[in-house]
C-alpha positions in Angstrom: -5.9 142.8 -67.6 -5.0 146.4 -68.4 -7.4 148.2 -70.8 -6.1 147.8 -74.3 -6.7 150.0 -77.3 -5.6 150.6 -80.9 -3.2 153.3 -79.7 -1.6 151.0 -77.1 -1.2 148.3 -79.7 0.6 150.7 -82.0 2.8 151.9 -79.2 3.7 148.3 -78.5 4.5 147.6 -82.1 6.6 150.8 -82.3 8.5 150.3 -79.0 8.0 147.4 -76.6 10.0 149.4 -74.0 7.4 152.2 -73.9 4.7 149.6 -73.7 6.5 147.9 -70.8 6.9 151.3 -68.9 3.2 152.0 -69.3 2.3 148.5 -68.0 4.6 149.0 -65.0 2.7 152.2 -64.2 5.7 154.5 -64.9 4.6 158.1 -65.5 6.4 160.3 -68.1 8.9 162.6 -66.4 8.8 166.4 -66.7 6.5 168.6 -68.7 5.1 167.6 -72.0 7.4 168.4 -75.0 6.3 171.7 -76.5 6.7 170.2 -80.0 4.4 167.3 -79.2 1.8 169.7 -77.7 1.9 171.7 -80.9 1.4 168.6 -83.0 -1.5 167.5 -80.9 -3.1 170.9 -81.0 -2.8 170.9 -84.8 -4.3 167.4 -84.9 -7.4 168.7 -83.0 -7.8 171.5 -85.5 -7.6 169.1 -88.4 -10.2 166.8 -86.7 -12.6 169.8 -86.3 -12.2 170.6 -90.0 -13.0 167.0 -91.0 -16.0 166.9 -88.8 -17.3 170.1 -90.5 -16.9 168.5 -93.9 -18.6 165.3 -92.9 -21.6 167.2 -91.4 -22.1 168.9 -94.7 -22.4 165.4 -96.3 -24.3 163.5 -93.6 -26.0 166.2 -91.5 -25.3 167.1 -87.9 -23.4 164.5 -86.0 -24.4 162.8 -82.8 -21.6 164.0 -80.5 -20.6 161.8 -77.7 -19.3 163.9 -74.8 -15.6 163.3 -74.0 -16.1 164.2 -70.4 -18.1 161.1 -69.4 -16.8 157.7 -68.2 -16.2 155.0 -70.8 -19.3 153.2 -69.7 -21.4 156.3 -70.1 -19.9 157.1 -73.5 -20.4 153.5 -74.7 -24.0 153.6 -73.7 -24.6 156.8 -75.7 -22.8 155.3 -78.7 -25.0 152.2 -78.6 -28.1 154.4 -78.4 -26.9 156.4 -81.5 -26.1 153.3 -83.5 -29.4 151.6 -82.7 -31.2 154.9 -83.5 -29.7 154.9 -87.0 -27.6 158.1 -86.6 -26.0 159.1 -89.9 -22.8 160.3 -88.3 -21.4 159.8 -84.8 -18.5 161.8 -83.4 -16.1 160.5 -80.7 -17.8 157.2 -80.3 -16.8 154.8 -77.6 -16.6 151.0 -78.1 -15.5 148.1 -75.8 -15.3 144.4 -75.6 -13.5 142.5 -72.9 -10.2 144.3 -72.4 -10.3 146.2 -75.7 -11.5 149.8 -76.0 -11.9 151.9 -79.1 -12.5 155.6 -79.7 -13.0 156.2 -83.5 -13.1 159.8 -84.4 -16.2 159.2 -86.6 -18.7 156.4 -87.3 -20.4 156.9 -90.7 -23.6 155.1 -91.6 -23.6 153.6 -95.1 -26.8 153.2 -97.1 -28.7 149.9 -96.8 -31.5 148.1 -95.0 -29.4 147.0 -92.1 -27.4 149.7 -90.2 -23.8 149.5 -91.4 -21.3 151.8 -89.9 -17.7 152.3 -91.0 -15.0 153.9 -88.9 -13.1 157.0 -90.0 -10.2 158.8 -88.4 -8.6 162.2 -88.9 -4.8 162.2 -89.1 -2.5 165.2 -89.4 0.0 163.3 -91.6 0.1 163.9 -95.4 -0.4 160.2 -96.2 -1.9 157.2 -94.5 0.3 154.9 -92.5 0.1 151.2 -91.5 -0.7 152.1 -87.9 -3.8 154.0 -89.0 -5.0 150.8 -90.7 -4.6 148.9 -87.5 -6.6 151.4 -85.6 -9.5 151.2 -88.1 -9.3 147.4 -88.0 -9.7 147.3 -84.2 -12.7 149.6 -84.4 -14.2 147.2 -87.0 -13.6 144.2 -84.7 -15.4 146.0 -81.8 -18.3 147.0 -84.0 -18.7 143.3 -85.0 -18.2 141.9 -81.5 -20.6 144.4 -79.8 -23.3 145.1 -82.5 -22.8 142.3 -85.0 -22.0 145.0 -87.7 -19.9 143.4 -90.4 -17.6 146.3 -91.4 -16.1 146.2 -94.8 -14.2 149.4 -95.1 -12.8 152.4 -93.4 -11.2 155.7 -94.2 -8.4 158.0 -92.9 -8.8 161.8 -93.5 -5.2 162.9 -94.0 -4.0 166.5 -94.1 -3.6 166.6 -97.9 -5.8 165.2 -100.6 -8.7 162.9 -100.6 -9.4 160.4 -97.7 -7.5 157.2 -97.9 -9.9 154.3 -98.2 -9.2 150.8 -96.9 -10.8 147.3 -97.3 -10.5 146.2 -93.7 -11.4 142.6 -94.5 -8.0 142.1 -96.2 -6.0 142.7 -93.0 -8.4 141.3 -90.4 -6.6 138.0 -89.6 -3.2 139.6 -89.5 -4.6 142.2 -87.1 -6.1 139.6 -84.8 -2.7 137.9 -84.6 -1.1 141.1 -83.6 -3.8 141.7 -81.0 -3.2 138.2 -79.5 0.5 138.9 -79.5 0.0 142.1 -77.5 -2.4 140.4 -75.1 0.4 137.8 -74.4 2.9 140.6 -73.7 0.5 142.3 -71.3 -0.3 139.1 -69.4 3.4 138.2 -69.1 4.5 139.4 -65.6 8.1 138.4 -66.5 8.3 140.7 -69.5 11.5 142.7 -69.9 12.6 145.5 -72.3 15.4 148.0 -72.9 15.4 151.5 -74.2 16.4 151.5 -77.9 16.4 154.4 -80.3 13.6 153.9 -82.8 11.2 155.8 -85.1 8.7 156.1 -82.2 11.1 158.2 -80.1 10.3 161.6 -81.6 6.7 161.4 -80.4 7.1 159.4 -77.2 6.3 160.8 -73.8 9.1 158.7 -72.3 11.8 160.2 -74.6 13.4 162.3 -71.9 13.5 159.3 -69.5 15.3 157.2 -72.1 17.8 159.9 -72.9 18.7 160.2 -69.2 19.0 156.4 -69.0 21.4 156.4 -72.0 23.5 159.2 -70.5 23.8 157.5 -67.1 24.8 154.2 -68.7 27.2 155.8 -71.1 25.3 153.9 -73.7 26.7 153.4 -77.2 23.4 154.8 -78.5 24.0 158.1 -76.7 27.4 158.5 -78.3 26.7 156.6 -81.5 28.1 159.4 -83.6 31.4 159.3 -81.8 31.5 155.5 -82.0 30.9 155.7 -85.7 33.8 158.1 -86.2 36.1 155.9 -84.1 35.2 153.0 -86.4 35.8 154.9 -89.6 39.3 155.7 -88.3 40.3 152.5 -86.7 38.2 149.9 -88.7 37.8 148.0 -85.4 34.7 145.9 -85.7 34.7 145.4 -81.9 33.2 148.9 -81.7 30.2 147.8 -83.8 29.9 144.7 -81.8 29.6 146.8 -78.6 26.6 148.6 -80.1 25.0 145.3 -81.0 25.8 143.7 -77.6 23.9 146.5 -75.8 20.7 145.0 -77.0 21.4 141.9 -78.9 18.0 140.5 -78.2 16.4 143.2 -80.3 18.1 142.1 -83.6 20.4 145.1 -84.1 22.4 143.9 -87.0 26.1 144.9 -87.6 26.2 143.2 -91.0 25.1 146.5 -92.7 27.6 148.5 -90.8 30.5 146.3 -91.8 29.7 147.1 -95.4 31.4 150.5 -95.6 29.6 151.3 -98.9 26.2 150.8 -97.2 27.2 152.9 -94.3 28.4 155.8 -96.5 25.2 155.7 -98.4 23.3 156.4 -95.3 25.8 158.6 -93.5 23.7 161.7 -94.2 21.0 160.4 -91.8 23.3 160.9 -88.8 22.3 163.6 -86.3 25.2 165.3 -84.6 23.3 166.5 -81.6 25.0 164.5 -78.8 26.2 167.6 -77.0 22.6 168.9 -76.7 21.6 165.9 -74.7 19.8 164.0 -77.6 20.8 160.6 -78.9 22.7 160.6 -82.2 21.2 158.6 -85.0 24.0 156.7 -86.7 24.0 153.9 -89.2 23.4 151.5 -86.3 20.2 153.2 -85.5 19.2 153.2 -89.1 19.8 149.5 -89.3 17.7 148.9 -86.2 14.8 150.9 -87.5 14.7 148.8 -90.7 14.7 145.5 -88.7 11.5 143.6 -89.3 10.5 143.7 -85.6 10.2 147.4 -85.8 8.5 147.6 -89.2 4.7 147.8 -89.2 4.5 147.2 -92.9 6.3 143.9 -92.7 3.7 142.8 -90.2 0.9 143.8 -92.5 
């Protein structure tokens, strides 16, 4: 089985097509998006700031070198945990197919060594996907070291760290993990490129845009399709959008309600000439579908 991780699980929950491309060994096309590179660079800066603050509280961290193999890094992590380190930076955990790389492992006071995972995130508030990541780190700590993790934290860009009781979402998390494992092991899996909230930070974004353009996809010209519908009132136009990916629960019921469409018309992006997909009410409806909403899973 492919190596699985918290990031891969979140990618799967955000976009099954991106997960399927990764499993098929498809490499992202072209150079990395400059915006994504900037976001990642800012993320590393924020992580360094959080590390400095934690070292003030807990003393110098045991730093696990990022250059080594996973096996080497996991061995160093195990040594630090068994040695009772107060703070571990860039730990590596693994059990069966699952891998985990928490930004920080912080030891809590007590007779038995109890470590809790903490991550640094550039966003201004915590998100459901961050909670899933912490939960997987907790599962790995339990499976490998027998450490019963109760809580975890996310150091966001603004304000105090967001604290979570990871016991409350453990069983839901394990269900999502099993679901991902079934998807990975299914050689007959299939998927289609669909605009979703994950597109803006996806390495396959350019590939999907090219796919929509070549297929003259309704998603690529969604803005024009919407204007045609407002003029003609022909619901067949809406049906054509839904039919493109009817298996992914794109609903036209919201679109047929003109008041609902008008309420969200301001969300449309008129960028089709620049080569980017246009977010219409159809895309808005899809993004609020329960299969694409992490919070409904939690």
